[in-house]
Backbone as CSV, one residue per row, in Angstrom:
resi,resn,N_x,N_y,N_z,CA_x,CA_y,CA_z,C_x,C_y,C_z
1,UNK,-23.024,-1.950,34.021,-23.601,-1.175,32.702,-23.798,0.575,32.409
2,UNK,-23.969,0.869,33.699,-23.984,2.343,34.054,-23.392,2.739,35.108
3,UNK,-22.267,3.695,35.034,-21.160,3.971,36.240,-21.307,5.567,36.082
4,UNK,-20.958,5.939,37.572,-20.924,7.294,37.643,-19.448,7.502,38.256
5,UNK,-18.707,8.277,37.603,-17.512,8.803,38.553,-17.024,10.373,38.538
6,UNK,-16.022,10.973,38.866,-15.824,11.753,39.285,-14.504,12.056,38.058
7,UNK,-14.371,13.205,37.845,-13.055,13.562,36.614,-12.979,15.137,37.220
8,UNK,-11.358,15.358,36.829,-10.984,16.389,37.082,-10.347,16.344,38.559
9,UNK,-9.776,17.476,39.257,-8.900,17.523,40.168,-7.807,16.938,40.446
10,UNK,-6.930,17.011,41.632,-5.678,16.730,41.053,-5.473,14.834,41.265
11,UNK,-6.611,14.280,41.857,-6.345,12.820,41.282,-6.782,12.216,40.270
12,UNK,-7.880,12.709,39.584,-8.481,12.568,38.013,-8.546,13.194,37.053
13,UNK,-7.254,13.963,36.971,-7.150,15.027,36.130,-7.332,14.849,34.578
14,UNK,-7.016,13.521,34.287,-7.130,13.175,33.132,-8.195,12.324,32.617
15,UNK,-8.788,11.655,33.584,-10.157,10.698,33.694,-10.986,11.273,32.303
16,UNK,-11.558,12.153,32.442,-12.665,12.484,31.367,-11.696,12.416,30.009
17,UNK,-11.028,13.023,29.888,-10.180,13.161,28.598,-9.943,11.892,28.383
18,UNK,-9.428,10.758,29.136,-8.978,9.466,28.652,-10.298,9.010,28.027
19,UNK,-11.265,8.919,28.797,-12.501,8.256,28.404,-12.914,8.554,27.153
20,UNK,-13.333,10.134,26.759,-13.605,10.677,25.790,-12.615,10.071,24.365
21,UNK,-11.223,10.083,24.654,-10.282,9.809,23.453,-10.850,8.095,23.493
22,UNK,-10.742,7.022,24.253,-11.368,5.772,23.929,-12.379,5.535,23.316
23,UNK,-13.368,6.463,23.582,-14.739,6.224,22.603,-14.727,6.748,21.715
24,UNK,-13.642,7.947,21.329,-13.565,8.614,19.746,-12.879,7.302,19.186
25,UNK,-11.614,6.794,20.005,-10.830,5.815,18.998,-11.343,4.521,18.928
26,UNK,-12.214,4.548,19.586,-13.015,2.777,19.539,-14.375,2.591,18.535
27,UNK,-15.058,3.879,18.372,-15.810,4.356,17.363,-15.344,3.398,16.054
28,UNK,-16.758,2.571,15.351,-16.550,2.020,14.228,-17.399,2.404,13.163
29,UNK,-18.744,3.102,13.807,-20.034,3.126,13.049,-20.045,4.844,12.797
30,UNK,-20.757,5.513,13.600,-20.945,7.224,13.676,-20.390,7.478,15.116
31,UNK,-20.207,8.468,15.493,-20.103,8.983,16.410,-20.944,10.478,16.690
32,UNK,-21.805,10.373,17.634,-22.792,11.467,17.885,-22.276,12.236,19.351
33,UNK,-21.965,13.953,18.839,-21.485,14.612,19.590,-22.317,15.513,20.335
34,UNK,-22.800,16.040,21.287,-23.505,17.229,21.660,-22.497,18.221,22.874
35,UNK,-22.049,19.370,22.180,-20.918,19.743,23.321,-21.041,21.585,22.885
36,UNK,-21.115,22.435,23.759,-21.308,23.707,23.667,-19.771,24.402,22.432
37,UNK,-18.840,23.987,22.801,-17.348,24.371,21.861,-16.718,23.118,22.232
38,UNK,-15.810,23.308,20.533,-14.529,22.096,20.874,-13.088,23.277,20.737
39,UNK,-12.143,22.526,20.909,-10.536,23.320,21.186,-10.058,22.551,20.111
40,UNK,-8.921,22.858,19.872,-7.695,22.322,18.805,-7.747,20.982,19.025
41,UNK,-7.560,20.560,20.413,-6.993,18.995,20.328,-8.457,18.108,19.931
42,UNK,-9.488,18.474,20.179,-10.556,17.418,19.964,-10.949,17.590,18.510
43,UNK,-10.844,19.015,17.751,-11.038,18.895,16.383,-9.595,18.387,15.849
44,UNK,-8.808,18.018,16.232,-8.017,16.930,15.335,-8.177,15.566,15.552
45,UNK,-8.825,15.330,16.778,-9.150,13.833,16.934,-10.343,13.588,16.192
46,UNK,-11.192,14.292,16.019,-12.449,14.092,15.121,-12.050,13.931,13.682
47,UNK,-10.969,14.776,13.287,-10.679,14.979,12.076,-10.042,13.615,11.257
48,UNK,-9.066,12.900,12.640,-8.596,11.521,12.297,-9.542,10.594,12.269
49,UNK,-10.571,10.870,13.131,-11.991,9.798,12.822,-12.463,9.891,11.652
50,UNK,-12.535,11.017,10.927,-13.246,10.917,9.679,-12.413,10.493,8.734
51,UNK,-11.154,10.618,8.592,-10.228,10.105,7.951,-10.050,8.924,7.682
52,UNK,-10.730,7.856,8.959,-10.954,6.565,8.792,-12.434,6.186,8.039
53,UNK,-12.947,7.484,7.743,-14.395,6.805,7.005,-15.327,6.778,7.930
54,UNK,-15.474,7.374,9.032,-16.229,7.291,10.158,-17.417,8.634,11.042
55,UNK,-18.514,8.481,10.087,-19.295,9.917,10.020,-19.169,10.406,11.429
56,UNK,-19.261,11.770,11.677,-19.614,12.532,12.664,-20.904,13.461,13.102
57,UNK,-21.784,13.384,13.689,-22.882,14.402,13.353,-22.562,14.960,14.961
58,UNK,-22.499,16.064,14.761,-22.264,17.044,15.890,-23.130,18.266,16.186
59,UNK,-23.413,18.234,17.086,-24.558,19.521,17.602,-23.690,20.189,18.303
60,UNK,-23.656,21.491,17.958,-22.701,22.796,19.043,-23.724,23.720,19.242
61,UNK,-23.149,24.901,19.646,-23.777,26.370,19.894,-23.582,26.970,18.552
62,UNK,-24.573,27.850,18.232,-24.327,28.815,16.990,-22.651,29.180,16.561
63,UNK,-21.978,29.438,15.728,-21.006,30.047,16.079,-20.932,31.727,16.434
64,UNK,-21.809,32.237,16.524,-21.869,33.434,16.406,-22.396,33.928,17.955
65,UNK,-22.327,32.352,18.634,-22.650,32.339,20.188,-20.936,31.952,20.826
66,UNK,-20.191,31.333,20.081,-19.181,31.096,20.401,-17.952,32.042,21.046
67,UNK,-17.314,31.566,22.133,-16.470,32.663,22.239,-15.271,32.966,21.204
68,UNK,-14.976,34.125,20.699,-14.093,34.085,19.296,-12.834,33.633,19.313
69,UNK,-12.223,33.089,20.445,-10.950,31.921,20.269,-11.557,30.357,19.848
70,UNK,-12.569,30.470,20.245,-13.316,28.590,19.494,-13.945,28.781,18.247
71,UNK,-14.066,30.141,17.932,-14.886,29.944,16.480,-13.871,29.605,15.338
72,UNK,-12.513,29.657,15.350,-11.623,28.938,14.017,-12.032,27.251,14.335
73,UNK,-12.158,26.717,15.263,-12.235,25.277,15.633,-13.702,24.934,15.021
74,UNK,-14.704,25.695,15.270,-16.237,25.574,14.734,-15.715,25.808,13.336
75,UNK,-15.297,26.572,12.768,-15.199,26.455,11.047,-14.172,25.410,10.747
76,UNK,-13.135,24.887,11.427,-12.144,23.701,10.639,-13.274,22.518,10.784
77,UNK,-14.129,22.326,12.159,-14.850,21.232,12.408,-15.770,21.161,11.378
78,UNK,-16.522,22.293,10.776,-18.037,22.328,9.706,-17.512,22.009,8.371
79,UNK,-16.034,22.381,8.144,-15.442,22.465,6.842,-14.838,20.922,6.775
80,UNK,-15.123,20.138,7.680,-14.413,18.847,7.724,-15.017,17.557,7.064
81,UNK,-14.992,16.976,5.641,-15.505,16.228,5.365,-15.850,15.149,6.273
82,UNK,-17.161,14.539,6.263,-17.223,13.450,7.197,-18.234,13.719,8.439
83,UNK,-18.268,15.352,8.533,-18.649,15.964,9.814,-19.866,16.519,9.453
84,UNK,-21.106,16.384,10.137,-22.312,17.023,9.860,-22.390,17.955,10.860
85,UNK,-22.561,19.401,11.093,-22.654,20.164,11.984,-24.349,20.835,12.288
86,UNK,-24.592,20.416,13.550,-25.940,21.429,13.554,-26.112,22.286,14.534
87,UNK,-26.316,23.443,14.512,-26.185,24.751,15.318,-27.645,24.587,16.253
88,UNK,-27.180,24.356,17.420,-28.239,24.602,18.741,-28.176,25.720,19.505
89,UNK,-28.922,26.559,19.712,-28.027,27.563,20.931,-28.294,26.822,22.247
90,UNK,-29.087,26.066,22.010,-29.549,25.817,23.977,-28.513,24.459,24.418
91,UNK,-27.467,24.456,23.637,-26.503,23.195,24.338,-26.006,23.382,25.428
92,UNK,-25.876,23.039,26.394,-25.009,23.221,28.174,-24.475,22.034,28.385
93,UNK,-24.210,21.127,27.741,-23.799,19.829,28.315,-22.902,19.056,27.148
94,UNK,-22.203,18.143,27.843,-21.324,17.187,26.827,-21.653,15.798,27.054
95,UNK,-22.085,15.290,25.308,-22.585,13.856,25.321,-21.670,13.787,24.168
96,UNK,-21.552,12.292,24.336,-20.697,11.813,23.321,-21.308,10.096,23.376
97,UNK,-21.747,9.599,21.993,-21.991,8.544,21.928,-21.840,7.731,20.633
98,UNK,-21.697,6.717,20.729,-21.680,5.706,19.565,-22.982,4.409,19.788
99,UNK,-22.780,3.170,19.063,-23.644,2.343,19.212,-23.345,1.521,20.347
100,UNK,-22.265,1.672,21.187,-21.796,0.734,21.940,-21.450,1.438,23.689
101,UNK,-21.562,2.864,23.348,-21.517,3.252,24.940,-21.718,5.190,24.627
102,UNK,-21.981,5.563,25.690,-22.243,6.594,25.973,-21.519,7.999,27.187
103,UNK,-21.209,8.955,27.167,-20.258,9.514,28.360,-21.133,10.574,28.095
104,UNK,-21.649,11.086,29.331,-22.358,12.098,29.456,-21.956,13.084,30.809
105,UNK,-21.868,14.389,30.567,-20.943,15.449,31.344,-21.322,16.650,31.604
106,UNK,-21.135,17.419,32.193,-20.902,19.033,32.056,-19.427,18.943,31.479
107,UNK,-19.403,20.476,30.867,-18.451,20.900,30.249,-18.321,20.793,28.715
108,UNK,-17.292,21.099,28.046,-17.287,21.043,26.603,-15.899,20.069,26.169
109,UNK,-15.725,20.109,24.951,-14.704,19.466,24.411,-13.558,20.299,24.238
110,UNK,-13.036,20.378,25.461,-12.207,21.383,25.590,-11.159,20.539,26.438
111,UNK,-9.859,20.024,25.995,-9.192,19.131,26.843,-8.575,19.911,28.347
112,UNK,-8.186,21.240,28.043,-7.460,21.908,29.293,-8.780,22.097,29.986
113,UNK,-9.844,22.664,30.196,-11.059,22.518,30.593,-11.209,21.205,31.542
114,UNK,-11.358,20.427,30.807,-11.686,19.036,31.508,-10.678,18.763,32.193
115,UNK,-9.709,19.181,32.246,-8.530,18.650,32.893,-8.351,19.659,34.214
116,UNK,-8.860,20.965,34.538,-9.266,21.789,35.165,-10.328,21.673,36.231
117,UNK,-11.621,21.257,35.516,-12.883,21.114,36.217,-12.861,19.620,36.918
118,UNK,-13.694,19.976,38.097,-14.166,18.616,38.651,-15.522,18.283,38.357
119,UNK,-15.778,17.148,37.634,-17.336,17.011,37.104,-17.366,15.702,37.691
120,UNK,-18.840,15.582,37.234,-19.832,13.990,37.712,-19.771,13.776,36.079
121,UNK,-19.343,12.349,35.631,-19.640,11.712,34.439,-20.378,10.754,34.458
122,UNK,-21.113,10.380,33.458,-21.701,9.212,33.643,-21.601,8.257,32.198
123,UNK,-21.253,6.910,32.437,-20.735,6.156,31.337,-21.904,5.443,31.139
124,UNK,-22.516,4.777,30.059,-23.687,4.163,29.871,-23.250,3.051,28.465
125,UNK,-23.507,1.891,29.269,-23.184,0.482,27.886,-24.773,0.136,27.761
126,UNK,-25.774,0.163,28.431,-26.743,-0.726,28.404,-27.624,0.012,26.905
127,UNK,-28.130,-1.257,26.087,-28.139,-0.781,25.031,-29.501,-0.085,24.907
128,UNK,-30.810,-0.646,25.946,-31.888,0.136,26.313,-31.819,1.274,26.510
129,UNK,-30.722,1.808,27.252,-30.520,3.181,27.626,-29.691,4.097,26.548
130,UNK,-29.139,3.085,25.290,-28.207,4.156,24.549,-29.562,4.376,23.305
131,UNK,-30.478,3.373,23.392,-31.619,4.030,22.103,-32.359,5.172,22.947
132,UNK,-32.462,5.070,24.494,-33.522,5.956,24.737,-32.514,7.693,24.638
133,UNK,-30.875,7.496,24.875,-29.998,8.412,24.618,-30.081,8.680,22.843
134,UNK,-30.272,8.036,22.051,-30.505,8.401,20.810,-32.002,9.175,20.072
135,UNK,-32.785,8.668,20.984,-34.167,9.320,20.603,-33.900,10.491,21.518
136,UNK,-33.370,11.011,22.360,-33.198,12.656,22.959,-32.336,13.266,21.834
137,UNK,-31.204,12.667,21.415,-30.256,13.421,20.333,-31.109,13.583,19.231
138,UNK,-31.922,12.799,19.076,-32.539,13.059,17.482,-33.723,14.348,18.088
139,UNK,-34.341,14.427,19.029,-34.831,15.487,19.094,-34.224,16.849,18.986
140,UNK,-33.057,17.024,19.465,-31.873,18.338,18.801,-31.866,18.424,17.818
141,UNK,-31.934,17.268,16.551,-31.672,17.850,15.569,-32.967,18.608,14.475
142,UNK,-32.465,19.057,13.438,-33.791,19.974,12.821,-34.682,18.690,12.235
143,UNK,-36.068,19.016,12.442,-36.982,17.816,11.690,-36.655,17.346,10.789
144,UNK,-36.026,17.792,9.579,-36.289,16.821,8.656,-34.905,16.013,8.687
145,UNK,-33.963,16.355,9.365,-33.024,14.666,10.115,-33.545,13.870,11.230
146,UNK,-34.833,14.310,11.656,-35.329,13.119,12.827,-35.471,11.717,11.899
147,UNK,-35.220,10.580,12.411,-35.851,9.443,11.926,-37.211,9.239,12.442
């Protein structure tokens, strides 16, 4: 129910990107994301998801804290109907989860960066652990959005 793998490097160049795409495309209820930044590739993938009527709750660094080359993607994702963007200056990791699975790693939602980096990825499918992750995620939300 919990697996730990490596991603990146010559042997596993696309491992994490493949897992993330699988999670995004298999989501049927809501996708929750924490990432310091997002690139064009993942912006497009999330827009496709919202076109299916699936909401996305997206926690990321404030726009002003992002490198200028990533700011247009922030603006685009923020303007996308179905995506609720929450700013948090303390985001330092990558987490995507839905009601069935979570993927936790270092890095950001940047396809090229994930291909180049060697990262430890943790995949969680145990429902009790997913509830715990949802509780932690909730603590990163503004108080009026917490359940």
